N, C-alpha and C positions, 0 to 999 in steps of 0.2 A: 754455445753452452759455456757458462762460467763455472770454474771450480775454485775452491778456497785454498790458497797457498798458505796463508797465515791469518791472524786475527785482523790484519789491516789491508790485505791484498787479495783480490780475486782476479783471475785471468781467464782468457778464453782457453778451452780445452785443447784446441788445435795448436796452441803455442807450446804445449807440453808433449802431446802425442799426436802423430798424424801419419798417414800413408802417402807416399809419393811414388809415381811410376818412374823407374830408371830404365828407359827403353821400354821393354814389354814386361819387366819384372818389378813387382811391387817391393818397395823398401820402407821399413819402419824407421821413422825419424822420431827420436825421443829425447827429452831433456835429461841432462846428466844426473839430476836428482833421482831418476829411476834406473840408473845404470846397474846398481847392485841387484835389482829385481831381474833384469835381463840376464845377468850372469848366472843367477840361481836357476832361471828357466833353462838356460843352456846346459847347466850341470845336471838338472833333472832329466832333460832329453837324452843326454849322454848315458846316464844311469839306466834309463828305460831301454836304450839301445843295447846296453850290455846284458841286462836281465833277459830281454827277449832273444838274445843270441844263444842263450843256454836253454831256452825253453823249446821243446820239440813241438812243432806244429805239423800235424799229419798232412795237411794239404799244402803243397809247395807254393801254390799261387797265393794262398793266404799269407804265408811267411814272407814271400817276395813283396806283396802289396804293403804289409806292415813295415817292412824294412824301408821301402821307398817312401812311405808316409813319414816315418821318423826322420829319415834323411832330409826330406823337403822342409819339414818343420824346423829342423836344426839349422839348415841353410838359411831359412828366412830370418831367424834370430841372429845368426852369425853375421848377417849383412846389415844389422841395425847400425844406423848412424846416430851419433850422439851430438847434442848441442849444449852450449853453455850460454848463459845470459849476460850481456853487458848492458847495464842500465846507465844512461846518461841523464842527469838531472839538470835541466836548464835553470838558470838563476831566477829566483822568485823576486817579486817587487820588494824594494826596501821601504815601502810605505804600506799602510793598512788598506787593503782592498775594501771598498764600500760600493757594493753593486747598485745601491740606490742613487749614486751620483750620476750615472748615465741616464739622463732623462729622455732624450730624443736624439735625432740626427739634425745637424745643421747643414744648410745648403746655400751656396752663393754661386749663382749660375749666370753666365753672360747670355746676351740675346743670341749671339752667334759665336760658336766655339772656334777659336783660331789659335795659332802659335802664341799670339800675344794675350789672348783671353781664354783662360782655362777654367774648368769647373772646380769648385771647392766643395768638399763634402767630408763629413766626419762626425764623431760623437759630440753631443752637446751636453756638458756637465753642469751640475749645480754650482760647484765652487771652482774658481779660477786656479787656485793652488793645486787642487786635485787634478784638474785637466792638464796642467803643466807636468806634474809628476807622472801621470799616466803616459803621456806621449814621450817623455824622457825615457821611460821604461821600454816603450815600443822601439825606440831608436837604438837601444842596446842590442836588439835582435839584428840590427843593420850596422853593427860596429860604430854606433853613435853618429851615423851619417844620415842626413835628411833626404838623400836621393836613393831611393830603393830600386836601383836598376837590376838587382838580382832577385827581385820578388821574394825577399826574405820575410816580409810581413804580409801575410795573406789577409786580404779583405774580401769577404764572401757575403753575397746577398742571396737569401733563399726566400722565394715567394711561397707563402703558406696558403693552404686551401681555404682559409676562413677570412679572406680579405685583410690579411696581415702580411708583414715581411719581417725577416730576422736578419740582422747584421752580425756577422761573426768576424772576430779578429784573433788570429793565432799565428804562431811561427811556422815557417815553411820547413817541413820535415826533410826536405831534400837539399837543404843548404850545406855548403862545403864544411862549415865549422863542425857540424855533426859528424860528417864523414871522417874528419881529422881525429875527432875524439874516439870514434870506434876503431880507427886504424891504430891509434896509440894503445888502446886497450888490447887489441889483438896481438900487438908486438909484446906487450907486457906479459900476456898469458901464453905466449908461443910455446913454452916448454911445459908448463903445468897443465895446459889444455891440449896437448899435442894430439892431432888426429880428430879433434872435435870442431864442429862448425860454430861460428859465432851467431847468436840470436840477438838482434839489435832492438833494444827497447829504449824509449826516452819519455820523460815527463815534461809537460809544459802547461802554461796557463792558456785557457781558451776563454775569451770574453764574447758575450753576445747580448743582444737586446732585440726584443720583438715589439714592433710598432704597427700602427694602423696603415693600411695600404689603400687609402681612399683616392678617388679619381682626382680631386683637386689638391692633393698633397704634392710637395716638391719632389718626392722620390720618383714620381712618374716622369717629370720633366728631366730630372738627372739621368734616368735610364734612357730617355729618348735622345738626349744630347751627347751623353758620354757612353760609348760602347764599352764592352768588357776589355777591349784593348785600346790604348791611347793614353796620353799623359793627362793626369789630373792631380790636384793637391788634396791629399788626405789631411784634413786640418781640424784641430779641436776648436770648440767654441764653448761659450758660457751662456746658459739660458738667461733670457732677459728677466729682470725682476719686476718689470712693469708690463702691463698688457699693451699689445700693438707696438712693441719696440723690437728692433732687430737684435739677434744674438751678437755677442762680442766674439769675433773670430781672432784666434791667437796665431797670427800669420808667422810669427817667429818660430813656431813649433810645427809648421807644415812639413809633411813628408811627401816628396814627389813620387807618385806611383805611376806605373805604366800599364797596369792591368788590375782587374778584379774578377771575381767569380760571380756568375749570375745563373741560378738554376731554380727550378721548381722543387718543392719538397719531395715529390715522388721520383726525382732524378738522383737523390742522394743515396749513395751506397752505404751498406751496413758499417764498413770499417772507417768511414770518413769522419772527420772531426765534427762536421755539422750534425751527424747522427748521435754523437755522444751527448750533446746538450740540445734538447728539443724544447720548444715553447710549451 
């Protein structure tokens, strides 16, 4: 369930309020924006406890039960843990994104895959200049290196139920540069946010394209020859201007990849990037 934070942002409710078990005892985890409300609840509970202490209840077991109930409710809210949000905004492209540029995927596949003969696969764009800018931007996620041995650039292929497949490209949320940014923010807020946990959020670009998954298309041969693990060249290409001509592969901008994701649509979990943008 999403709740509105402001005019421009909606977030999942469980990022603001949730219950977690600490051992066998439930603990309320709440965002710091609601801290004042929790404090007022505790004050009201204290006031109720004071008022009931001067009220005579004829049945001792009623009085005891009420006192225990007020005590337990008070303890529950006293144990509330507060979180603050650190938002890391990953750099956006320095060129205008044109989603119509990504026309299809280009494949260059050897007869037999070996150390000397690898598969080439990647988006095929309308314009050469756009293809170059796009892959230069992707390489920024990998410290401008064309060998992605840290899997910082995620390439994900999702087989759709309607004879189509979707290719996703996005940044790896587990890469070390993000950890460093969150650690620096935690140090900076060490005093002002004392006793509170850091909630880590970040924004990034997610690119995707849905294409036909017909039997005679190269995607089938690529998946057969190139498993989800193993070296291949993630390479941009330019769609041919004439019929029955090969695409122009831009080898100078190839990114050496060592893995990609391959799943069916029903295997995608709710929180995953592939679920954010659906065909």
